MDTraj code that builds the backbone (N, CA, C; nanometers):
import mdtraj as md
import numpy as np

residues = "UNK UNK UNK UNK UNK UNK UNK UNK UNK UNK UNK UNK UNK UNK UNK UNK UNK UNK UNK UNK UNK UNK UNK UNK UNK UNK UNK UNK UNK UNK UNK UNK UNK UNK UNK UNK UNK UNK UNK UNK UNK UNK UNK UNK UNK UNK UNK UNK UNK UNK UNK UNK UNK UNK UNK UNK UNK UNK UNK UNK UNK UNK UNK UNK UNK UNK UNK UNK UNK UNK UNK UNK UNK UNK UNK UNK UNK UNK UNK UNK UNK UNK UNK UNK UNK UNK UNK UNK UNK UNK UNK UNK UNK UNK UNK UNK UNK UNK UNK UNK UNK UNK UNK UNK UNK UNK UNK UNK UNK UNK UNK UNK UNK UNK UNK UNK UNK UNK UNK UNK UNK UNK UNK UNK UNK UNK UNK UNK UNK UNK UNK UNK UNK UNK UNK UNK UNK UNK UNK UNK UNK UNK UNK UNK UNK UNK UNK UNK UNK UNK UNK UNK UNK UNK UNK UNK UNK UNK UNK UNK UNK UNK UNK UNK UNK UNK UNK UNK UNK UNK UNK UNK UNK UNK UNK UNK UNK UNK UNK UNK UNK UNK UNK UNK UNK UNK UNK UNK UNK UNK UNK UNK UNK UNK".split()
xyz = np.array([
    [-2.4840, 7.3030, -3.6674],
    [-2.4700, 7.1640, -3.7042],
    [-2.5494, 7.0761, -3.6105],
    [-2.6023, 6.9715, -3.6672],
    [-2.6785, 6.8746, -3.5892],
    [-2.5839, 6.7640, -3.5433],
    [-2.5675, 6.7522, -3.4141],
    [-2.4754, 6.6497, -3.3605],
    [-2.5509, 6.5205, -3.3360],
    [-2.4926, 6.4129, -3.3780],
    [-2.5486, 6.2807, -3.3490],
    [-2.4710, 6.2219, -3.2322],
    [-2.5452, 6.1503, -3.1465],
    [-2.4787, 6.0896, -3.0324],
    [-2.4075, 5.9624, -3.0757],
    [-2.2958, 5.9402, -3.0128],
    [-2.2157, 5.8218, -3.0412],
    [-2.2833, 5.6999, -2.9779],
    [-2.3100, 5.5906, -3.0552],
    [-2.3762, 5.4733, -2.9974],
    [-2.2930, 5.4051, -2.8888],
    [-2.1622, 5.4147, -2.8973],
    [-2.0765, 5.3556, -2.7944],
    [-2.0946, 5.4303, -2.6631],
    [-2.1063, 5.5644, -2.6736],
    [-2.1259, 5.6451, -2.5534],
    [-2.2620, 5.6151, -2.4902],
    [-2.3649, 5.5927, -2.5734],
    [-2.4986, 5.5590, -2.5217],
    [-2.4962, 5.4282, -2.4448],
    [-2.4306, 5.3259, -2.4976],
    [-2.4261, 5.1963, -2.4282],
    [-2.3432, 5.2049, -2.3013],
    [-2.2377, 5.2884, -2.3043],
    [-2.1555, 5.3055, -2.1839],
    [-2.2359, 5.3737, -2.0745],
    [-2.3095, 5.4790, -2.1102],
    [-2.3890, 5.5482, -2.0086],
    [-2.5026, 5.4595, -1.9600],
    [-2.5616, 5.3794, -2.0486],
    [-2.6661, 5.2856, -2.0071],
    [-2.6094, 5.1805, -1.9123],
    [-2.4906, 5.1291, -1.9427],
    [-2.4266, 5.0297, -1.8553],
    [-2.3931, 5.0914, -1.7199],
    [-2.3495, 5.2168, -1.7209],
    [-2.3179, 5.2850, -1.5948],
    [-2.4446, 5.3055, -1.5118],
    [-2.5540, 5.3458, -1.5782],
    [-2.6808, 5.3633, -1.5057],
    [-2.7327, 5.2313, -1.4517],
    [-2.7171, 5.1258, -1.5297],
    [-2.7599, 4.9933, -1.4849],
    [-2.6775, 4.9468, -1.3649],
    [-2.5477, 4.9741, -1.3692],
    [-2.4600, 4.9388, -1.2576],
    [-2.4963, 5.0184, -1.1322],
    [-2.5289, 5.1471, -1.1497],
    [-2.5716, 5.2295, -1.0361],
    [-2.7024, 5.1769, -0.9761],
    [-2.7952, 5.1395, -1.0620],
    [-2.9227, 5.0847, -1.0147],
    [-2.9010, 4.9541, -0.9389],
    [-2.8145, 4.8697, -0.9911],
    [-2.7839, 4.7421, -0.9246],
    [-2.7216, 4.7675, -0.7877],
    [-2.6301, 4.8621, -0.7793],
    [-2.5667, 4.8969, -0.6521],
    [-2.6706, 4.9492, -0.5528],
    [-2.7615, 5.0348, -0.6015],
    [-2.8647, 5.0909, -0.5156],
    [-2.9586, 4.9819, -0.4627],
    [-2.9992, 4.8895, -0.5499],
    [-3.0882, 4.7807, -0.5075],
    [-3.0197, 4.6882, -0.4072],
    [-2.8925, 4.6571, -0.4293],
    [-2.8185, 4.5737, -0.3350],
    [-2.8072, 4.6414, -0.1991],
    [-2.7850, 4.7726, -0.2021],
    [-2.7725, 4.8482, -0.0775],
    [-2.9042, 4.8505, -0.0006],
    [-3.0152, 4.8727, -0.0716],
    [-3.1477, 4.8727, -0.0070],
    [-3.1799, 4.7343, 0.0501],
    [-3.1461, 4.6299, -0.0244],
    [-3.1689, 4.4924, 0.0235],
    [-3.0869, 4.4667, 0.1498],
    [-2.9617, 4.5077, 0.1508],
    [-2.8749, 4.4878, 0.2678],
    [-2.9282, 4.5648, 0.3887],
    [-2.9778, 4.6873, 0.3671],
    [-3.0373, 4.7650, 0.4761],
    [-3.1615, 4.6953, 0.5311],
    [-3.2433, 4.6406, 0.4410],
    [-3.3625, 4.5675, 0.4855],
    [-3.3239, 4.4463, 0.5697],
    [-3.2246, 4.3698, 0.5237],
    [-3.1800, 4.2518, 0.5977],
    [-3.1240, 4.2925, 0.7341],
    [-3.0487, 4.4010, 0.7382],
    [-2.9938, 4.4484, 0.8655],
    [-3.1039, 4.4904, 0.9617],
    [-3.2114, 4.5491, 0.9103],
    [-3.3212, 4.5925, 0.9963],
    [-3.4016, 4.4744, 1.0515],
    [-3.4237, 4.3715, 0.9697],
    [-3.5060, 4.2582, 1.0164],
    [-3.4244, 4.1526, 1.0898],
    [-3.2932, 4.1631, 1.0884],
    [-3.2084, 4.0614, 1.1521],
    [-3.2324, 4.0519, 1.3022],
    [-3.2726, 4.1595, 1.3655],
    [-3.2893, 4.1580, 1.5110],
    [-3.4274, 4.1100, 1.5542],
    [-3.5121, 4.0708, 1.4599],
    [-3.6471, 4.0235, 1.4901],
    [-3.6671, 3.8807, 1.4392],
    [-3.6041, 3.7807, 1.5010],
    [-3.6145, 3.6445, 1.4474],
    [-3.7558, 3.5870, 1.4521],
    [-3.8304, 3.6132, 1.5580],
    [-3.9665, 3.5582, 1.5677],
    [-4.0550, 3.6153, 1.4579],
    [-4.0487, 3.7453, 1.4388],
    [-4.1306, 3.8092, 1.3361],
    [-4.0895, 3.7638, 1.1963],
    [-3.9588, 3.7436, 1.1753],
    [-3.9117, 3.6952, 1.0446],
    [-3.9708, 3.5587, 1.0135],
    [-3.9654, 3.4680, 1.1111],
    [-4.0143, 3.3326, 1.0867],
    [-4.1663, 3.3292, 1.0751],
    [-4.2358, 3.4172, 1.1452],
    [-4.3813, 3.4265, 1.1273],
    [-4.4112, 3.4740, 0.9855],
    [-4.3371, 3.5724, 0.9385],
    [-4.3532, 3.6188, 0.8012],
    [-4.3270, 3.5082, 0.7001],
    [-4.2243, 3.4279, 0.7267],
    [-4.1958, 3.3156, 0.6375],
    [-4.3109, 3.2156, 0.6368],
    [-4.3646, 3.1838, 0.7556],
    [-4.4759, 3.0882, 0.7630],
    [-4.6000, 3.1412, 0.6917],
    [-4.6253, 3.2718, 0.7030],
    [-4.7385, 3.3314, 0.6317],
    [-4.7174, 3.3204, 0.4813],
    [-4.5979, 3.3516, 0.4343],
    [-4.5679, 3.3420, 0.2916],
    [-4.5778, 3.1977, 0.2422],
    [-4.5269, 3.1024, 0.3226],
    [-4.5367, 2.9606, 0.2837],
    [-4.6823, 2.9156, 0.2808],
    [-4.7644, 2.9647, 0.3747],
    [-4.9069, 2.9298, 0.3746],
    [-4.9766, 2.9879, 0.2521],
    [-4.9417, 3.1103, 0.2145],
    [-4.9979, 3.1690, 0.0923],
    [-4.9585, 3.0882, -0.0305],
    [-4.8340, 3.0420, -0.0336],
    [-4.7893, 2.9574, -0.1451],
    [-4.8691, 2.8269, -0.1472],
    [-4.8881, 2.7659, -0.0295],
    [-4.9643, 2.6402, -0.0230],
    [-5.1082, 2.6614, -0.0694],
    [-5.1694, 2.7725, -0.0292],
    [-5.3058, 2.8024, -0.0761],
    [-5.3092, 2.8227, -0.2270],
    [-5.2093, 2.8915, -0.2787],
    [-5.2034, 2.9129, -0.4239],
    [-5.1933, 2.7800, -0.4986],
    [-5.1097, 2.6905, -0.4481],
    [-5.0942, 2.5590, -0.5112],
    [-5.2242, 2.4790, -0.5005],
    [-5.2885, 2.4869, -0.3860],
    [-5.4132, 2.4123, -0.3642],
    [-5.5222, 2.4584, -0.4607],
    [-5.5368, 2.5898, -0.4755],
    [-5.6430, 2.6411, -0.5615],
    [-5.6088, 2.6298, -0.7097],
    [-5.4825, 2.6355, -0.7453],
    [-5.4433, 2.6205, -0.8861],
    [-5.4430, 2.4738, -0.9292],
    [-5.4348, 2.3818, -0.8315],
    [-5.4341, 2.2367, -0.8565],
    [-5.3272, 2.1973, -0.9583],
    [-5.2072, 2.2336, -0.9289],
    [-5.0968, 2.1997, -1.0181],
    [-4.9652, 2.2341, -0.9535],
    [-4.8627, 2.2407, -1.0338],
    [-4.7288, 2.2794, -0.9914],
    [-4.6712, 2.1850, -0.8858],
    [-4.7020, 2.0572, -0.8987],
    [-4.6519, 1.9603, -0.8003],
    [-4.5004, 1.9422, -0.8126],
    [-4.4463, 1.9524, -0.9321],
    [-4.3016, 1.9363, -0.9501],
    [-4.2273, 2.0536, -0.8856],
    [-4.2787, 2.1749, -0.9039],
    [-4.2155, 2.2914, -0.8420],
    [-4.2218, 2.2804, -0.6904],
    [-4.3349, 2.2369, -0.6383],
    [-4.3497, 2.2211, -0.4934],
    [-4.2588, 2.1112, -0.4409],
    [-4.2454, 2.0040, -0.5149],
    [-4.1552, 1.8956, -0.4756],
    [-4.0105, 1.9452, -0.4703],
    [-3.9698, 2.0198, -0.5725],
    [-3.8332, 2.0741, -0.5747],
    [-3.8122, 2.1758, -0.4624],
    [-3.9156, 2.2540, -0.4310],
    [-3.9070, 2.3467, -0.3182],
    [-3.8900, 2.2695, -0.1871],
    [-3.9622, 2.1591, -0.1726],
    [-3.9477, 2.0758, -0.0534],
    [-3.8074, 2.0186, -0.0410],
    [-3.7507, 1.9720, -0.1525],
    [-3.6131, 1.9215, -0.1493],
    [-3.5141, 2.0327, -0.1155],
    [-3.5389, 2.1519, -0.1663],
    [-3.4535, 2.2660, -0.1340],
    [-3.4604, 2.2969, 0.0156],
    [-3.5824, 2.2980, 0.0711],
    [-3.5996, 2.3192, 0.2151],
    [-3.5236, 2.2142, 0.2944],
    [-3.5383, 2.0892, 0.2546],
    [-3.4731, 1.9788, 0.3248],
    [-3.3210, 1.9948, 0.3211],
    [-3.2674, 2.0309, 0.2074],
    [-3.1228, 2.0502, 0.1938],
    [-3.0748, 2.1639, 0.2839],
    [-3.1476, 2.2742, 0.2856],
    [-3.1055, 2.3885, 0.3677],
    [-3.1141, 2.3572, 0.5166],
    [-3.2160, 2.2836, 0.5588],
    [-3.2281, 2.2466, 0.7002],
    [-3.1147, 2.1519, 0.7393],
    [-3.0774, 2.0605, 0.6511],
    [-2.9654, 1.9705, 0.6807],
    [-2.8341, 2.0498, 0.6932],
    [-2.8170, 2.1515, 0.6097],
    [-2.6983, 2.2364, 0.6235],
    [-2.7018, 2.3156, 0.7535],
    [-2.8208, 2.3560, 0.7949],
    [-2.8353, 2.4296, 0.9207],
    [-2.7990, 2.3415, 1.0406],
    [-2.8297, 2.2131, 1.0317],
    [-2.8014, 2.1210, 1.1416],
    [-2.6582, 2.0677, 1.1397],
    [-2.5863, 2.0916, 1.0314],
    [-2.4513, 2.0367, 1.0167],
    [-2.3484, 2.1273, 1.0830],
    [-2.2424, 2.0677, 1.1403],
    [-2.1340, 2.1499, 1.1947],
    [-2.0538, 2.2130, 1.0817],
    [-1.9840, 2.3205, 1.1143],
    [-1.9059, 2.3925, 1.0142],
    [-1.8042, 2.3010, 0.9469],
    [-1.7338, 2.2210, 1.0272],
    [-1.6399, 2.1223, 0.9738],
    [-1.6976, 1.9845, 1.0007],
    [-1.7154, 1.9069, 0.8965],
    [-1.7690, 1.7724, 0.9120],
    [-1.6573, 1.6791, 0.9586],
    [-1.6736, 1.6124, 1.0740],
    [-1.5687, 1.5231, 1.1230],
    [-1.5404, 1.4061, 1.0273],
    [-1.6382, 1.3687, 0.9440],
    [-1.6133, 1.2631, 0.8456],
    [-1.5095, 1.3058, 0.7433],
    [-1.5029, 1.4358, 0.7162],
    [-1.4082, 1.4869, 0.6176],
    [-1.2681, 1.5064, 0.6756],
    [-1.2599, 1.5126, 0.8067],
    [-1.1316, 1.5382, 0.8719],
    [-1.0709, 1.4075, 0.9202],
    [-0.9469, 1.3815, 0.8839],
    [-0.8822, 1.2598, 0.9328],
    [-0.8319, 1.2800, 1.0747],
    [-0.7467, 1.3786, 1.0957],
    [-0.6896, 1.4033, 1.2275],
    [-0.7036, 1.5484, 1.2695],
    [-0.7963, 1.6185, 1.2114],
    [-0.8164, 1.7582, 1.2478],
    [-0.8229, 1.8433, 1.1236],
    [-0.8417, 1.9720, 1.1453],
    [-0.8532, 2.0658, 1.0344],
    [-0.7191, 2.0973, 0.9730],
    [-0.7184, 2.2023, 0.8941],
    [-0.5950, 2.2440, 0.8281],
    [-0.4898, 2.2857, 0.9298],
    [-0.5348, 2.3450, 1.0403],
    [-0.4401, 2.3883, 1.1420],
    [-0.4182, 2.2815, 1.2486],
    [-0.4715, 2.1626, 1.2254],
    [-0.4468, 2.0504, 1.3166],
    [-0.5496, 2.0338, 1.4254],
    [-0.6515, 2.1205, 1.4306],
    [-0.7524, 2.1034, 1.5335],
    [-0.8920, 2.1113, 1.4716],
    [-0.9832, 2.0369, 1.5304],
    [-1.1188, 2.0302, 1.4813],
    [-1.2064, 2.1263, 1.5607],
    [-1.3160, 2.1677, 1.5006],
    [-1.4097, 2.2550, 1.5705],
    [-1.4863, 2.1763, 1.6760],
    [-1.5235, 2.0523, 1.6452],
    [-1.5930, 1.9689, 1.7424],
    [-1.4921, 1.9038, 1.8358],
    [-1.5186, 1.9025, 1.9664],
    [-1.4270, 1.8327, 2.0569],
    [-1.4382, 1.6818, 2.0352],
    [-1.3249, 1.6147, 2.0191],
    [-1.3248, 1.4708, 1.9924],
    [-1.2931, 1.3890, 2.1180],
    [-1.2235, 1.4488, 2.2143],
    [-1.1883, 1.3790, 2.3377],
    [-1.2370, 1.4617, 2.4554],
    [-1.2397, 1.4011, 2.5700],
    [-1.2869, 1.4683, 2.6911],
    [-1.2031, 1.5916, 2.7248],
    [-1.0727, 1.5862, 2.7014],
    [-0.9861, 1.6979, 2.7380],
    [-0.9822, 1.8078, 2.6315],
    [-1.0465, 1.7866, 2.5165],
    [-1.0496, 1.8903, 2.4133],
    [-1.1328, 2.0093, 2.4595],
    [-1.0937, 2.1263, 2.4143],
    [-1.1648, 2.2480, 2.4512],
    [-1.2979, 2.2538, 2.3760],
    [-1.4035, 2.2901, 2.4476],
    [-1.5348, 2.3066, 2.3858],
    [-1.5433, 2.4474, 2.3278],
    [-1.5749, 2.4575, 2.1999],
    [-1.5764, 2.5869, 2.1329],
    [-1.7168, 2.6329, 2.0962],
    [-1.8168, 2.5589, 2.1337],
    [-1.9525, 2.5939, 2.0935],
    [-1.9829, 2.5378, 1.9559],
    [-2.1083, 2.5164, 1.9298],
    [-2.1481, 2.4586, 1.8015],
    [-2.1511, 2.5673, 1.6951],
    [-2.0735, 2.5475, 1.5908],
    [-2.0706, 2.6411, 1.4787],
    [-2.1376, 2.5737, 1.3595],
    [-2.2379, 2.6392, 1.3070],
    [-2.3176, 2.5816, 1.1978],
    [-2.2559, 2.6096, 1.0610],
    [-2.2885, 2.5200, 0.9682],
    [-2.2485, 2.5408, 0.8299],
    [-2.3316, 2.6528, 0.7671],
    [-2.4566, 2.6660, 0.8107],
    [-2.5477, 2.7679, 0.7588],
    [-2.6132, 2.8368, 0.8785],
    [-2.5937, 2.9660, 0.8921],
    [-2.6477, 3.0401, 1.0055],
    [-2.7981, 3.0611, 0.9911],
    [-2.8636, 3.0956, 1.1006],
    [-3.0101, 3.1082, 1.1035],
    [-3.0607, 3.2158, 1.0087],
    [-2.9962, 3.3309, 1.0041],
    [-3.0406, 3.4380, 0.9152],
    [-3.0246, 3.3968, 0.7689],
    [-2.9152, 3.3291, 0.7375],
    [-2.8950, 3.2812, 0.6001],
    [-2.9998, 3.1757, 0.5637],
    [-3.0340, 3.0900, 0.6580],
    [-3.1392, 2.9900, 0.6348],
    [-3.2699, 3.0604, 0.6032],
    [-3.3054, 3.1602, 0.6826],
    [-3.4298, 3.2337, 0.6598],
    [-3.4295, 3.3000, 0.5225],
    [-3.3176, 3.3655, 0.4867],
    [-3.3096, 3.4325, 0.3575],
    [-3.3262, 3.3336, 0.2420],
    [-3.2587, 3.2195, 0.2504],
    [-3.2670, 3.1216, 0.1422],
    [-3.4074, 3.0618, 0.1303],
    [-3.4710, 3.0334, 0.2436],
    [-3.6061, 2.9779, 0.2383],
    [-3.7054, 3.0803, 0.1837],
    [-3.6906, 3.2058, 0.2245],
    [-3.7782, 3.3114, 0.1707],
    [-3.7579, 3.3263, 0.0194],
    [-3.6326, 3.3264, -0.0241],
    [-3.6051, 3.3390, -0.1670],
    [-3.6629, 3.2210, -0.2440],
    [-3.6543, 3.1009, -0.1861],
    [-3.7099, 2.9832, -0.2509],
    [-3.8607, 2.9923, -0.2678],
    [-3.9305, 3.0352, -0.1624],
    [-4.0762, 3.0480, -0.1710],
    [-4.1148, 3.1574, -0.2698],
    [-4.0452, 3.2703, -0.2650],
    [-4.0765, 3.3789, -0.3589],
    [-4.0521, 3.3372, -0.5036],
    [-3.9439, 3.2644, -0.5279],
    [-3.9170, 3.2165, -0.6641],
    [-4.0266, 3.1204, -0.7103],
    [-4.0660, 3.0293, -0.6234],
    [-4.1709, 2.9337, -0.6617],
    [-4.3051, 3.0029, -0.6818],
    [-4.3335, 3.1055, -0.6006],
    [-4.4572, 3.1823, -0.6233],
    [-4.4527, 3.2509, -0.7598],
    [-4.3363, 3.3025, -0.7958],
    [-4.3213, 3.3651, -0.9271],
    [-4.3400, 3.2625, -1.0386],
    [-4.2838, 3.1436, -1.0212],
    [-4.2960, 3.0407, -1.1248],
    [-4.4400, 2.9929, -1.1425],
    [-4.5213, 3.0027, -1.0374],
    [-4.6613, 2.9600, -1.0504],
    [-4.7451, 3.0604, -1.1288],
    [-4.6880, 3.1727, -1.1654],
    [-4.7601, 3.2675, -1.2501],
    [-4.7670, 3.2187, -1.3947],
    [-4.6841, 3.1226, -1.4296],
    [-4.6762, 3.0743, -1.5671],
    [-4.7278, 2.9305, -1.5748],
    [-4.8226, 2.9082, -1.6624],
    [-4.8792, 2.7739, -1.6784],
    [-4.7802, 2.6756, -1.7396],
    [-4.6740, 2.7271, -1.7989],
    [-4.5719, 2.6418, -1.8579],
    [-4.5107, 2.5470, -1.7549],
    [-4.5029, 2.5901, -1.6285],
    [-4.4394, 2.5097, -1.5242],
    [-4.5350, 2.4123, -1.4554],
    [-4.6583, 2.4081, -1.4984],
    [-4.7552, 2.3151, -1.4393],
    [-4.7471, 2.1820, -1.5140],
    [-4.6433, 2.1039, -1.4848],
    [-4.6251, 1.9749, -1.5505],
    [-4.7293, 1.8758, -1.4992],
    [-4.7884, 1.7980, -1.5886],
    [-4.8815, 1.6952, -1.5396],
    [-4.8013, 1.5828, -1.4721],
    [-4.8261, 1.5622, -1.3454],
    [-4.7501, 1.4636, -1.2684],
    [-4.8417, 1.4041, -1.1628],
    [-4.8196, 1.2767, -1.1344],
    [-4.8954, 1.2086, -1.0300],
    [-4.8355, 1.2495, -0.8955],
    [-4.8985, 1.3444, -0.8263],
    [-4.8387, 1.4042, -0.7064],
    [-4.8202, 1.3075, -0.5900],
    [-4.9036, 1.2038, -0.5693],
    [-4.8750, 1.1144, -0.4554],
    [-4.7384, 1.0452, -0.4662],
    [-4.6937, 1.0205, -0.5875],
    [-4.5615, 0.9619, -0.6074],
    [-4.4530, 1.0573, -0.5577],
    [-4.4676, 1.1856, -0.5874],
    [-4.3707, 1.2853, -0.5415],
    [-4.3731, 1.2989, -0.3891],
    [-4.4917, 1.2928, -0.3293],
    [-4.5018, 1.3002, -0.1831],
    [-4.4327, 1.1801, -0.1204],
    [-4.4557, 1.0615, -0.1761],
    [-4.3926, 0.9404, -0.1230],
    [-4.2403, 0.9497, -0.1344],
    [-4.1914, 0.9928, -0.2485],
    [-4.0464, 1.0038, -0.2673],
    [-3.9875, 1.1085, -0.1737],
    [-4.0584, 1.2207, -0.1535],
    [-4.0104, 1.3236, -0.0623],
    [-4.0051, 1.2697, 0.0809],
    [-4.1055, 1.1951, 0.1231],
    [-4.1046, 1.1374, 0.2585],
    [-3.9915, 1.0361, 0.2744],
    [-3.9641, 0.9596, 0.1705],
    [-3.8517, 0.8652, 0.1759],
    [-3.7191, 0.9399, 0.1893],
    [-3.7010, 1.0462, 0.1126],
    [-3.5778, 1.1253, 0.1207],
    [-3.5629, 1.1886, 0.2589],
    [-3.6725, 1.2424, 0.3114],
    [-3.6692, 1.3051, 0.4440],
    [-3.6322, 1.2036, 0.5510],
    [-3.6938, 1.0858, 0.5456],
    [-3.6651, 0.9808, 0.6434],
    [-3.5188, 0.9388, 0.6361],
    [-3.4693, 0.9168, 0.5169],
    [-3.3298, 0.8755, 0.5001],
    [-3.2334, 0.9809, 0.5513],
    [-3.2542, 1.1069, 0.5110],
    [-3.1615, 1.2126, 0.5505],
    [-3.1673, 1.2423, 0.7002],
    [-3.2870, 1.2384, 0.7589],
    [-3.2974, 1.2612, 0.9035],
    [-3.2299, 1.1486, 0.9805],
    [-3.2478, 1.0262, 0.9351],
    [-3.1824, 0.9125, 1.0008],
    [-3.0303, 0.9271, 0.9929],
    [-2.9805, 0.9641, 0.8763],
    [-2.8367, 0.9839, 0.8586],
    [-2.7851, 1.0943, 0.9505],
    [-2.8595, 1.2064, 0.9571],
    [-2.8150, 1.3198, 1.0385],
    [-2.8168, 1.2843, 1.1872],
    [-2.9172, 1.2098, 1.2331],
    [-2.9241, 1.1688, 1.3739],
    [-2.8099, 1.0738, 1.4070],
    [-2.7813, 0.9791, 1.3178],
    [-2.6677, 0.8883, 1.3399],
    [-2.5360, 0.9660, 1.3455],
    [-2.5225, 1.0669, 1.2620],
    [-2.4025, 1.1505, 1.2609],
    [-2.3889, 1.2260, 1.3927],
    [-2.4998, 1.2795, 1.4437],
    [-2.4978, 1.3516, 1.5718],
    [-2.4593, 1.2580, 1.6867],
    [-2.5103, 1.1360, 1.6825],
    [-2.4784, 1.0403, 1.7888],
    [-2.3326, 0.9972, 1.7801],
    [-2.2851, 0.9714, 1.6587],
    [-2.1480, 0.9252, 1.6404],
    [-2.0463, 1.0283, 1.6897],
    [-2.0698, 1.1559, 1.6604],
    [-1.9734, 1.2598, 1.6968],
    [-2.0166, 1.3417, 1.8185],
    [-2.1227, 1.3006, 1.8832],
    [-2.1714, 1.3575, 2.0089],
    [-2.1831, 1.5099, 2.0055],
    [-2.2675, 1.5576, 1.9184],
    [-2.2976, 1.7008, 1.9182],
    [-2.4482, 1.7194, 1.9061],
    [-2.4955, 1.8297, 1.9636],
    [-2.6372, 1.8647, 1.9580],
    [-2.6455, 2.0042, 1.8965],
    [-2.7096, 2.0171, 1.7798],
    [-2.7134, 2.1484, 1.7152],
    [-2.8207, 2.2421, 1.7703],
    [-2.8850, 2.2051, 1.8800],
    [-2.9915, 2.2864, 1.9382],
    [-2.9490, 2.3357, 2.0755],
    [-3.0147, 2.4404, 2.1226],
    [-2.9831, 2.4959, 2.2533],
    [-3.0527, 2.4219, 2.3672],
    [-3.1701, 2.3627, 2.3399],
    [-3.2409, 2.2966, 2.4491],
    [-3.1729, 2.1646, 2.4830],
    [-3.1809, 2.1276, 2.6090],
    [-3.1174, 2.0048, 2.6556],
    [-2.9722, 2.0231, 2.6948],
    [-2.9186, 2.1431, 2.6778],
    [-2.7798, 2.1697, 2.7139],
    [-2.7764, 2.2375, 2.8503],
    [-2.6686, 2.2172, 2.9197],
    [-2.6509, 2.2785, 3.0498],
    [-2.6352, 2.4290, 3.0321],
    [-2.7132, 2.5071, 3.1074],
    [-2.7011, 2.6519, 3.0999],
    [-2.6633, 2.7050, 3.2372],
    [-2.5911, 2.8124, 3.2352],
    [-2.5415, 2.8718, 3.3585],
    [-2.6063, 3.0080, 3.3768],
    [-2.6406, 3.0379, 3.5032],
    [-2.7019, 3.1669, 3.5333],
    [-2.5999, 3.2784, 3.5277],
    [-2.6495, 3.3983, 3.5294],
    [-2.5596, 3.5139, 3.5272],
    [-2.4906, 3.5256, 3.6619],
    [-2.3648, 3.5565, 3.6575],
    [-2.2882, 3.5741, 3.7815],
    [-2.3147, 3.7126, 3.8383],
    [-2.3231, 3.7179, 3.9695],
    [-2.3389, 3.8457, 4.0369],
    [-2.2038, 3.8820, 4.0958],
    [-2.1536, 3.9943, 4.0527],
    [-2.0238, 4.0391, 4.1038],
    [-2.0452, 4.1301, 4.2246],
    [-1.9597, 4.1145, 4.3231],
    [-1.9632, 4.2005, 4.4400],
    [-2.0660, 4.1621, 4.5429],
    [-2.1414, 4.0559, 4.5186],
    [-2.2437, 4.0145, 4.6143],
    [-2.2333, 3.8670, 4.6421],
    [-2.3144, 3.8190, 4.7353],
    [-2.3098, 3.6773, 4.7698],
    [-2.4091, 3.5988, 4.6912],
])
top = md.Topology()
chain = top.add_chain()
for i, resn in enumerate(residues, 1):
    res = top.add_residue(resn, chain, resSeq=i)
    for name in ("N", "CA", "C"):
        top.add_atom(name, md.element.get_by_symbol(name[0]), res)
traj = md.Trajectory(xyz[None], top)
């Protein structure tokens, strides 16, 4: 007898194979991220090279100003999240859910270190994904909207100026510095010696 395969069984096995492939790709991606996590300088150099390649592609294609503008806004949003504290003091009336804030509000409050809303590795991953997505979108002429690009540059500069001013005022108001430079650093202690 000639046996015919059940179509339900075929779709189930296809779904299982697809799920296995997805699991394998996620695992390989996680291994890659774990391997490059210890090389921050090389990661950021790679990002700058990729961003420069994207800029050259845009320059030579003479288009895709809307995609580039949206990429710039995405970059700006991610950098603002990177500079923001984990808990925004504007959102807290008298402290967090447990009654204490991450940022010290008074002189006698314990200093806990600056905790970011978006960590450096996550920032790098999101910016890389953004550039790669935009490079992919530039493969299609459908996304090359005719637009007067100086208007987009002007609007982007206005948004950047406004958001940076807001973020600086926020840092001054709540007295925090999201950077390591300019902070007091202590040398390593030598035990057992003078």
